C-alpha positions as CSV (number, residue, x, y, z in Angstrom):
1,M,127.1,86.5,95.1
2,T,130.3,84.5,94.1
3,K,133.0,84.2,96.9
4,R,136.2,85.5,96.0
5,K,139.9,84.0,96.7
6,A,142.3,86.2,98.7
7,I,145.8,86.2,99.9
8,F,146.4,87.5,103.3
9,L,149.8,88.9,103.7
10,D,151.7,89.9,106.9
11,R,153.6,93.0,106.5
12,D,156.8,92.9,108.3
13,G,159.2,90.2,107.2
14,T,157.0,89.0,104.4
15,L,156.2,92.0,102.1
16,V,158.7,94.5,103.6
17,V,162.1,94.2,105.3
18,H,161.5,93.6,109.1
19,V,162.3,96.8,111.2
20,P,161.4,96.5,114.8
21,Y,158.4,98.9,115.5
22,L,158.8,100.5,111.9
23,N,157.7,104.1,112.6
24,S,158.5,106.1,109.4
25,P,157.8,105.6,105.8
26,D,161.5,106.0,105.0
27,Q,162.2,102.8,106.8
28,L,160.0,100.8,104.2
29,K,161.8,98.5,101.9
30,L,160.3,96.0,99.9
31,L,161.5,92.2,99.9
32,P,163.1,90.8,96.9
33,N,160.5,89.2,94.8
34,A,157.7,90.5,96.8
35,V,156.2,92.5,93.8
36,R,156.7,89.5,91.5
37,G,154.7,87.4,93.7
38,I,151.9,89.9,94.2
39,R,151.7,90.5,90.5
40,L,151.5,86.8,89.9
41,F,148.6,86.3,92.5
42,K,146.9,89.3,91.1
43,E,147.1,87.8,87.6
44,H,145.3,84.7,88.9
45,G,142.4,86.6,90.4
46,Y,143.5,86.8,94.1
47,L,142.7,89.8,96.3
48,I,145.7,91.0,98.2
49,I,145.0,92.0,101.8
50,I,147.6,92.8,104.4
51,V,146.9,91.8,108.1
52,T,149.3,93.1,110.5
53,N,150.0,93.4,114.3
54,Q,151.1,97.1,115.0
55,S,151.5,96.9,118.8
56,G,154.1,99.9,118.4
57,I,150.9,102.2,118.8
58,A,149.8,100.5,121.9
59,R,153.5,100.7,123.1
60,G,153.5,104.5,122.5
61,F,156.4,104.2,119.7
62,F,154.1,106.0,117.0
63,N,150.3,106.7,116.6
64,E,147.7,105.5,113.8
65,E,148.3,108.7,111.9
66,C,151.9,107.6,111.5
67,L,150.9,104.2,110.5
68,T,148.4,105.7,108.0
69,F,151.3,107.5,106.6
70,I,153.4,104.3,106.3
71,H,150.8,102.4,104.7
72,E,150.2,105.1,102.1
73,R,153.8,105.1,101.1
74,L,153.8,101.2,101.0
75,K,150.8,101.4,98.5
76,D,152.8,104.1,96.3
77,M,155.7,102.1,96.4
78,L,153.9,99.0,95.0
79,E,151.8,101.2,92.7
80,K,155.1,102.4,91.1
81,E,156.0,98.9,90.3
82,G,152.7,98.1,88.8
83,V,150.9,96.2,91.7
84,T,148.1,97.1,94.0
85,I,146.9,95.8,97.2
86,D,143.2,95.6,97.9
87,D,143.2,96.6,101.7
88,I,145.2,96.6,105.0
89,Y,143.8,95.6,108.3
90,Y,146.0,96.2,111.4
91,C,145.6,95.7,115.0
92,P,146.9,98.6,117.2
93,H,146.3,96.9,120.6
94,Y,148.8,95.3,123.1
95,R,147.5,94.2,126.5
96,K,150.7,95.4,128.1
97,G,150.8,98.5,126.3
98,A,151.6,102.0,127.5
99,V,148.7,103.9,125.8
100,E,145.7,103.1,127.9
101,R,143.1,103.1,124.9
102,Y,145.0,100.5,123.0
103,R,145.8,98.4,126.1
104,I,143.3,95.6,125.8
105,D,143.2,91.9,124.9
106,C,141.3,92.2,121.6
107,D,140.1,89.6,119.2
108,C,142.0,91.3,116.1
109,R,145.7,90.7,117.4
110,K,147.1,87.6,115.8
111,P,147.2,84.7,116.6
112,K,143.6,85.5,116.7
113,S,141.7,85.6,113.3
114,K,139.4,88.7,113.6
115,M,141.2,90.7,110.9
116,I,141.0,87.6,108.4
117,Y,137.3,87.3,109.2
118,D,136.6,90.9,109.0
119,A,138.2,91.2,105.2
120,A,136.4,87.8,104.3
121,A,132.9,89.4,105.4
122,E,133.9,92.7,103.6
123,Y,135.0,91.3,100.4
124,H,132.8,88.1,100.2
125,I,136.0,85.8,100.6
126,D,136.0,82.1,100.6
127,L,138.5,81.4,103.0
128,K,139.0,77.7,102.0
129,Q,140.3,79.1,98.8
130,S,142.6,81.7,100.3
131,F,146.1,81.6,101.8
132,M,147.7,83.2,104.9
133,I,151.4,84.1,104.2
134,G,153.6,85.1,106.7
135,D,157.0,84.6,108.6
136,S,155.9,83.7,112.0
137,E,153.9,81.3,114.2
138,T,151.3,83.9,114.9
139,D,150.6,84.2,111.3
140,M,150.3,80.7,110.8
141,V,147.8,80.3,113.6
142,A,145.7,83.0,112.7
143,G,145.5,81.5,109.1
144,K,144.9,77.8,110.2
145,N,142.0,79.2,112.8
146,A,140.4,81.0,110.0
147,G,140.5,78.1,107.6
148,C,143.2,79.3,105.2
149,T,145.9,77.3,103.6
150,C,148.9,78.6,105.5
151,I,152.5,79.6,103.8
152,L,155.5,80.1,106.0
153,I,158.0,82.7,104.5
154,K,161.4,81.6,105.5
155,D,164.8,82.5,103.8
156,T,166.1,79.1,103.7
157,E,167.1,76.2,101.3
158,I,165.2,73.5,103.3
159,H,162.4,73.0,100.8
160,G,159.6,70.4,101.6
161,Q,159.8,70.9,105.2
162,N,156.8,72.7,106.7
163,S,157.7,73.0,110.1
164,V,160.5,75.3,110.8
165,S,161.4,76.0,114.6
166,G,158.3,74.4,115.6
167,I,156.1,76.4,113.4
168,D,153.3,74.4,111.7
169,A,152.7,75.5,108.1
170,D,151.0,74.0,105.1
171,Y,154.0,74.9,102.9
172,C,157.5,76.7,103.6
173,V,158.8,78.8,100.8
174,K,161.5,81.7,100.7
175,D,159.6,84.3,99.3
176,L,156.3,85.6,97.9
177,F,157.2,84.8,94.3
178,E,158.0,81.1,95.2
179,A,154.6,81.0,96.9
180,A,152.7,82.5,94.0
181,K,154.7,80.0,91.4
182,L,153.1,77.1,93.7
183,F,149.6,78.5,93.8
184,A,148.8,80.8,91.3
185,R,146.7,78.9,89.0
């Protein structure tokens, strides 16, 4: 079977406006140019897979059912804009969490790379042809550890600078569309 290429996206601060412990579908707001970026990546054959830490579950701020509603709303919002995502992987764990069943030191919480590896196995993804796009050091470390090219989203005019606040990335761009313009070929 031919290996596929993918875009692994962090959710908060990369695809949607960051709201601390977002716990309601009504709080979702797509970032400017997110849809344009996803559309361009999809046109060039990339799978779009969200990989997101959701420690709010372990902290007791919301449950997995609530997260399912949030992600269904996100998919609906994107579909109304004419784009789809292929899957969403999330980590509900946090080793200092309040909810005992999620209070573990797992292998899926970024900066660890299990969510990326799981998606690669399920979808037959070539990680060397794939990208991790996010707005934090944990996103970049998870992507690097998995062998992906890493793109840091920072709303900044400092182009060509790949290290922002000590975060090492292969590229630094202002949004998903700028990332797609560089790599959708």
